[in-house]
The first five atom37 places (N, CA, C, CB, O) and aatype in JSON, in Angstrom:
{
  "aatype": [12, 9, 19, 11, 11, 0, 6, 19, 11, 0, 9, 0, 15, 6, 1, 2, 18, 1, 19, 15, 11, 6, 13, 18, 6, 19, 10, 3, 2, 11, 19, 10, 6, 12, 19, 6, 2, 0, 9, 9, 1, 0, 15, 2, 2, 7, 1, 11, 16, 10, 5, 7, 18, 3, 9],
  "atom_mask": [
    [1, 1, 1, 1, 1],
    [1, 1, 1, 1, 1],
    [1, 1, 1, 1, 1],
    [1, 1, 1, 1, 1],
    [1, 1, 1, 1, 1],
    [1, 1, 1, 1, 1],
    [1, 1, 1, 1, 1],
    [1, 1, 1, 1, 1],
    [1, 1, 1, 1, 1],
    [1, 1, 1, 1, 1],
    [1, 1, 1, 1, 1],
    [1, 1, 1, 1, 1],
    [1, 1, 1, 1, 1],
    [1, 1, 1, 1, 1],
    [1, 1, 1, 1, 1],
    [1, 1, 1, 1, 1],
    [1, 1, 1, 1, 1],
    [1, 1, 1, 1, 1],
    [1, 1, 1, 1, 1],
    [1, 1, 1, 1, 1],
    [1, 1, 1, 1, 1],
    [1, 1, 1, 1, 1],
    [1, 1, 1, 1, 1],
    [1, 1, 1, 1, 1],
    [1, 1, 1, 1, 1],
    [1, 1, 1, 1, 1],
    [1, 1, 1, 1, 1],
    [1, 1, 1, 1, 1],
    [1, 1, 1, 1, 1],
    [1, 1, 1, 1, 1],
    [1, 1, 1, 1, 1],
    [1, 1, 1, 1, 1],
    [1, 1, 1, 1, 1],
    [1, 1, 1, 1, 1],
    [1, 1, 1, 1, 1],
    [1, 1, 1, 1, 1],
    [1, 1, 1, 1, 1],
    [1, 1, 1, 1, 1],
    [1, 1, 1, 1, 1],
    [1, 1, 1, 1, 1],
    [1, 1, 1, 1, 1],
    [1, 1, 1, 1, 1],
    [1, 1, 1, 1, 1],
    [1, 1, 1, 1, 1],
    [1, 1, 1, 1, 1],
    [1, 1, 1, 0, 1],
    [1, 1, 1, 1, 1],
    [1, 1, 1, 1, 1],
    [1, 1, 1, 1, 1],
    [1, 1, 1, 1, 1],
    [1, 1, 1, 1, 1],
    [1, 1, 1, 0, 1],
    [1, 1, 1, 1, 1],
    [1, 1, 1, 1, 1],
    [1, 1, 1, 1, 1]
  ],
  "atom_positions": [
    [[114.2, 114.13, 110.69], [114.98, 113.07, 109.72], [114.41, 113.33, 108.36], [114.74, 111.4, 110.13], [113.21, 113.37, 108.07]],
    [[115.49, 113.51, 107.51], [115.23, 113.74, 106.05], [115.14, 112.41, 105.35], [116.37, 114.63, 105.38], [114.27, 112.23, 104.51]],
    [[115.96, 111.5, 105.66], [116.09, 110.23, 104.9], [115.13, 109.3, 105.47], [117.52, 109.62, 104.95], [114.97, 109.36, 106.69]],
    [[114.46, 108.46, 104.79], [113.63, 107.38, 105.15], [114.34, 106.16, 105.52], [112.76, 107.1, 104.13], [114.91, 105.51, 104.65]],
    [[114.34, 105.79, 106.74], [115.04, 104.6, 107.29], [114.72, 103.29, 106.57], [114.68, 104.43, 108.75], [115.55, 102.43, 106.27]],
    [[113.38, 103.25, 106.31], [112.83, 101.96, 105.8], [113.42, 101.76, 104.33], [111.16, 101.97, 105.8], [113.67, 100.64, 103.9]],
    [[113.61, 102.87, 103.62], [113.97, 102.76, 102.33], [115.55, 102.43, 102.15], [113.55, 104.02, 101.64], [116.01, 101.75, 101.24]],
    [[116.23, 102.99, 103.11], [117.64, 102.75, 103.29], [117.96, 101.36, 103.69], [118.17, 103.65, 104.26], [118.94, 100.76, 103.24]],
    [[117.07, 100.86, 104.58], [117.2, 99.66, 105.13], [116.86, 98.56, 104.05], [116.35, 99.6, 106.35], [117.55, 97.54, 103.97]],
    [[115.82, 98.79, 103.25], [115.53, 97.92, 102.18], [116.66, 97.7, 101.13], [114.36, 98.43, 101.54], [116.94, 96.58, 100.73]],
    [[117.36, 98.94, 100.66], [118.36, 98.84, 99.8], [119.5, 98.02, 100.38], [118.75, 100.13, 99.41], [120.01, 97.11, 99.73]],
    [[119.9, 98.35, 101.61], [120.91, 97.47, 102.2], [120.59, 96.02, 102.41], [121.27, 97.99, 103.45], [121.45, 95.16, 102.21]],
    [[119.28, 95.7, 102.82], [118.79, 94.41, 102.97], [118.9, 93.53, 101.65], [117.36, 94.52, 103.44], [119.24, 92.35, 101.63]],
    [[118.58, 94.29, 100.55], [118.74, 93.58, 99.18], [120.0, 93.02, 98.8], [118.44, 94.46, 98.14], [120.08, 92.11, 97.97]],
    [[121.16, 93.59, 99.47], [122.41, 93.39, 99.22], [122.99, 92.55, 100.42], [123.07, 94.69, 98.97], [124.2, 92.35, 100.49]],
    [[122.15, 92.09, 101.32], [122.48, 91.34, 102.49], [123.41, 92.11, 103.47], [123.13, 90.05, 102.06], [124.37, 91.57, 104.0]],
    [[123.08, 93.35, 103.68], [123.73, 94.3, 104.59], [122.79, 94.73, 105.67], [124.24, 95.51, 103.82], [121.58, 94.74, 105.49]],
    [[123.38, 95.12, 106.85], [122.52, 95.77, 107.82], [123.0, 97.24, 107.98], [122.55, 95.01, 109.2], [124.05, 97.59, 107.44]],
    [[122.31, 98.02, 108.64], [122.43, 99.37, 108.85], [122.49, 99.79, 110.32], [121.35, 100.01, 108.2], [121.56, 99.51, 111.07]],
    [[123.48, 100.4, 110.73], [123.61, 100.95, 112.12], [122.82, 102.16, 112.35], [125.01, 101.27, 112.44], [122.46, 102.86, 111.4]],
    [[122.5, 102.46, 113.65], [121.85, 103.69, 113.98], [122.67, 104.86, 113.46], [121.64, 103.8, 115.49], [122.22, 105.77, 112.76]],
    [[123.92, 104.73, 113.86], [124.89, 105.86, 113.52], [124.88, 106.18, 111.96], [126.41, 105.44, 113.97], [124.94, 107.36, 111.59]],
    [[124.79, 105.24, 111.14], [124.77, 105.37, 109.67], [123.66, 106.34, 109.34], [124.56, 103.98, 108.95], [123.92, 107.31, 108.63]],
    [[122.42, 106.14, 109.81], [121.27, 106.91, 109.45], [121.53, 108.24, 109.87], [120.01, 106.39, 110.03], [121.19, 109.1, 109.07]],
    [[122.12, 108.67, 111.08], [122.49, 110.02, 111.57], [123.35, 110.7, 110.61], [123.18, 109.97, 112.9], [123.13, 111.83, 110.18]],
    [[124.46, 109.87, 110.26], [125.42, 110.57, 109.27], [124.92, 110.81, 108.01], [126.61, 109.86, 109.06], [125.14, 111.88, 107.45]],
    [[124.24, 109.88, 107.47], [123.66, 109.95, 106.18], [122.61, 111.16, 106.16], [123.0, 108.56, 105.82], [122.58, 111.91, 105.17]],
    [[121.78, 111.35, 107.18], [120.87, 112.44, 107.28], [121.5, 113.75, 107.29], [120.07, 112.3, 108.42], [121.02, 114.69, 106.66]],
    [[122.62, 113.87, 108.02], [123.4, 115.05, 108.13], [124.07, 115.4, 106.84], [124.38, 114.91, 109.18], [124.09, 116.59, 106.53]],
    [[124.66, 114.45, 105.99], [125.17, 114.7, 104.7], [124.12, 115.18, 103.81], [125.8, 113.52, 104.15], [124.41, 116.1, 103.05]],
    [[122.81, 114.66, 103.79], [121.79, 115.01, 102.98], [121.39, 116.54, 103.22], [120.66, 114.06, 103.22], [121.2, 117.36, 102.32]],
    [[121.28, 116.79, 104.58], [120.89, 118.1, 104.96], [121.96, 119.08, 104.49], [120.65, 118.2, 106.48], [121.63, 120.17, 104.04]],
    [[123.21, 118.71, 104.59], [124.38, 119.61, 104.17], [124.24, 119.87, 102.64], [125.86, 118.91, 104.51], [124.5, 120.97, 102.17]],
    [[123.83, 118.82, 101.9], [123.77, 118.91, 100.41], [122.57, 119.83, 100.07], [123.62, 117.44, 99.72], [122.65, 120.58, 99.1]],
    [[121.6, 119.78, 100.75], [120.31, 120.61, 100.47], [120.75, 122.12, 100.71], [118.99, 120.16, 101.54], [120.54, 123.03, 99.91]],
    [[121.35, 122.23, 101.89], [121.68, 123.74, 102.31], [122.74, 124.3, 101.37], [122.28, 123.85, 103.88], [122.74, 125.52, 101.16]],
    [[123.62, 123.52, 100.79], [124.6, 123.91, 99.9], [123.85, 124.25, 98.53], [125.7, 122.77, 99.78], [124.17, 125.26, 97.9]],
    [[122.93, 123.46, 98.13], [122.06, 123.71, 96.99], [121.34, 124.86, 97.01], [121.2, 122.75, 96.81], [121.14, 125.52, 95.99]],
    [[120.88, 125.19, 98.23], [119.95, 126.38, 98.49], [120.91, 127.69, 98.3], [119.23, 126.31, 100.12], [120.51, 128.64, 97.63]],
    [[122.12, 127.69, 98.89], [123.13, 128.67, 98.7], [123.4, 128.89, 97.14], [124.43, 128.23, 99.45], [123.37, 129.99, 96.59]],
    [[123.64, 127.77, 96.56], [124.1, 127.98, 95.1], [122.92, 128.5, 94.33], [124.65, 126.6, 94.4], [123.17, 129.38, 93.51]],
    [[121.68, 128.12, 94.47], [120.55, 128.58, 93.82], [120.31, 130.11, 94.14], [119.36, 127.71, 94.23], [120.07, 130.9, 93.22]],
    [[120.39, 130.49, 95.37], [120.3, 131.72, 95.77], [121.28, 132.69, 95.08], [120.46, 131.71, 97.13], [120.9, 133.75, 94.58]],
    [[122.6, 132.27, 95.07], [123.67, 132.96, 94.4], [123.41, 133.21, 92.92], [124.92, 132.17, 94.56], [123.9, 134.15, 92.29]],
    [[122.56, 132.26, 92.39], [122.23, 132.44, 90.93], [120.86, 133.03, 90.68], [122.31, 131.09, 90.2], [120.3, 132.99, 89.58]],
    [[120.36, 133.58, 91.78], [119.04, 134.43, 91.61], [117.87, 133.39, 91.37], [0.0, 0.0, 0.0], [116.87, 133.74, 90.75]],
    [[117.99, 132.23, 91.82], [116.82, 131.27, 91.68], [116.14, 130.99, 92.93], [117.24, 129.97, 91.12], [116.75, 131.28, 93.96]],
    [[115.0, 130.49, 93.0], [114.46, 129.85, 94.11], [114.01, 128.44, 94.03], [113.46, 130.56, 94.49], [113.44, 127.83, 94.94]],
    [[114.37, 127.92, 92.73], [114.16, 126.53, 92.55], [115.57, 125.73, 92.48], [113.3, 126.33, 91.24], [116.53, 126.07, 91.79]],
    [[115.51, 124.73, 93.24], [116.78, 123.84, 93.27], [116.77, 122.95, 92.1], [116.88, 122.95, 94.59], [115.77, 122.34, 91.75]],
    [[118.02, 122.89, 91.43], [118.09, 122.07, 90.27], [119.02, 121.05, 90.59], [118.47, 122.8, 89.05], [119.74, 121.2, 91.58]],
    [[119.12, 119.98, 89.85], [120.1, 118.85, 90.01], [121.53, 119.31, 90.06], [0.0, 0.0, 0.0], [122.38, 118.84, 90.83]],
    [[121.73, 120.29, 89.16], [123.28, 120.79, 89.15], [123.61, 121.64, 90.3], [123.65, 121.66, 87.86], [124.79, 121.93, 90.49]],
    [[122.65, 122.08, 91.15], [123.09, 122.76, 92.49], [123.73, 121.76, 93.37], [121.88, 123.41, 93.29], [124.43, 122.19, 94.28]],
    [[123.56, 120.36, 93.2], [124.37, 119.52, 94.01], [125.68, 119.31, 93.51], [123.79, 118.3, 94.2], [126.47, 118.6, 94.13]]
  ]
}
């Protein structure tokens, strides 16, 4: 798991929302996809460092 459940839950709780188990799984998959795409972009640009603009 990439995403910290406690931090996501805290953000939602501050706004009086709850978070389902499914939400964490989908969010984690989205984050993983974003990181993988950033790695591809950095690699295509000859870099080994991920930058904000790779997202």
